[in-house]
N, C-alpha and C positions, 0 to 999 in steps of 0.2 A: 504530232505526228501529221503527215499530210495526206488529204484523202484524194481518193480517186472519184471522178463524178463523170457519170455517162454523158456523152456527145453523140448527136447526130441519131436518138434512138436507139442508143447504146452499141452502136456498131463499133464505137472507139472509146478508149478511157484517156482522158487528158489529167495529169498530175495536177492539184490546184496550185503548186507552186511554179510550175513553167506554163509560158505562153507560146514557146516554139518548139515542144517537145512533146509527142504524141504518141499514147500507148494504146494499142489498139488489139484485137484480138490474132493479127499476124505478126505483131511486134512492135518496134519502137521506129518512128519517123520525126525527121526534124523538118521544120516548116520555116523558113525565113533563117536568120541566122542567131541559134542559142548561144547565150551567154556562158561563159564559163561557170557563172555561178548556177544558172539553171541545169548543167550538168550534173554538179556536185549536188543540189537538191535533189534530182530526180535520182542518182546515185543513192544518197541515202535513204530515200523513199524507199527504193528496191531493195536493199540491203535489208531495212528493217521488214519488209513483206517476206523476203526469202527466209529470214530468220524466224519469224512466226508461222512460216505456211505449215510446216508438218505439225505444229499445235493446233492450228486452227482446223486442219484437216482431221486429226487424232479425236479432238474434241468432239467436231462435227458429228462423225462417227457414231462414238460413245453416246451421245445427247440423241442421237436419232433414233439409236437401238432402246434407249431408257425411254424416250417418248412413244415409240412406234414397235417397238418389238420385232419381231422378224421381219414383217412386212417391211420393214426401214432398207433390210439389206437387199431388195429390189432396186432402191434408190441408186445403189452404187452402180448398176447395170446402165445408168442413164449418164453416167460421167465418163472422160476418158481416162479415170484414174485406176493405177493398176491397183486390185483387191489385194494381193500378199501385201505391197505397201502401204495400204489403208489400214490392213490390219496388224502391221508394226506400229504403224504412229497411234493407233488407238490402244494398243497395250501399254506402250510408253506411257500414254496419256492416264491409262486405269493406274498404271505401277506409282506413277509420280504426279500427284494432284498438286492443283496450283500451289498451294500453300508450301509447297516444296521446291517448287520451280525456279529456278535462278537465272533471272532475265540477261545478266551479262554472260551466260553458257550458251552455247550452242545446244540443239535439240541431240546432238550427236552425244554429247558429254552426259546429258540427261538417259541416253538411250544405255550407254556403259552401266550405270548404277542403278537400272530399273528392276534387275532382279537381287537387289539388295533390300536388306530390311529398312524400316522407314528411317532408323535413327542410324544407321550405315550410309545411306543416301545422302543425309543433310552432312556429313563428315565429310564425305568423299566430295561432294558437290561444293563445298566450303573451301577444303583444301585445293581442289583445283579452281578456284576463284581466285582465292588467296596468292597462289604461286603463280597465275597467269599459265596452268598447263593447256595444252591443246588437248582435244578429246583421245588423241592418239597417245599421248603421255600419261592421261589418266586412265587409259586402258593398260600400259605398261605396268603403271605404279600399282594398279587394282592386281593384276597378275603376279605383281612382286610379292605383295601383301600375301596372296592365296599361297604362293610356292613357301611362303615363309611357315603359312599355317600347316600345310601339308604337302608332303612332295612325294608324287609318285610317279614313277618313270615308264615309258613304253619303249618296249625293243621292236626297231623296224628292219626288216631287212631290206639293203639297198643294192642296186646293181654294180656298184663300184664306188671307190673313192670320192668323184665328182658328184655322184648322184646323192650321197650321204652329206657331204657340204652342201649343196643345193636345200637338202630337206633340213639341216641345221640352220641356215640362214632365214628359210622360211618360218620356222619356229621363233628363232632370236627377234626376227621383225614382228610376232605377234605379241612379245614381252615374255617368252616361255623359254625356258632353261634347255638348253641340248648340247649332247657330246657325242662325239664318233668313238665306237669300241670296237676295234677288231676280234673277230672270233675265229 
């Protein structure tokens, strides 16, 4: 993986793989004529960083609390990070420890299985990896498996047929079963 190195006293960061593309606190800039290869290298580096960022933040928060307890929560006030998002990342990191994480899958995949037992996390992450499922597809497959285990129906009053059908479409998009029954 390519590293970022501070330039000009830390006011900007330059990917070690590119001479003409500069990453800084205000975004990406091009100097001169970057080659297609430089753009590809920076893109790969950005994709890797994006893929790992939620893990880094969640593990950072959990480690900070482990080492410094309640005092560490104040450190979050000095960042621009949304506390609710950090708490979600930290929860997923606690639920899915390093040894169960699958680097070929996104953080979102792991979030989908975080409330499952350890053995089930492994099973579902393996299925998603082997089948090439998106995190949305994994959510649908988990919902389908849960429906097959137990099925509960909720009765909802709607203002009309269009409202009822819209509600059913939203539920189906979440991987749930839904049907309209007139009374």
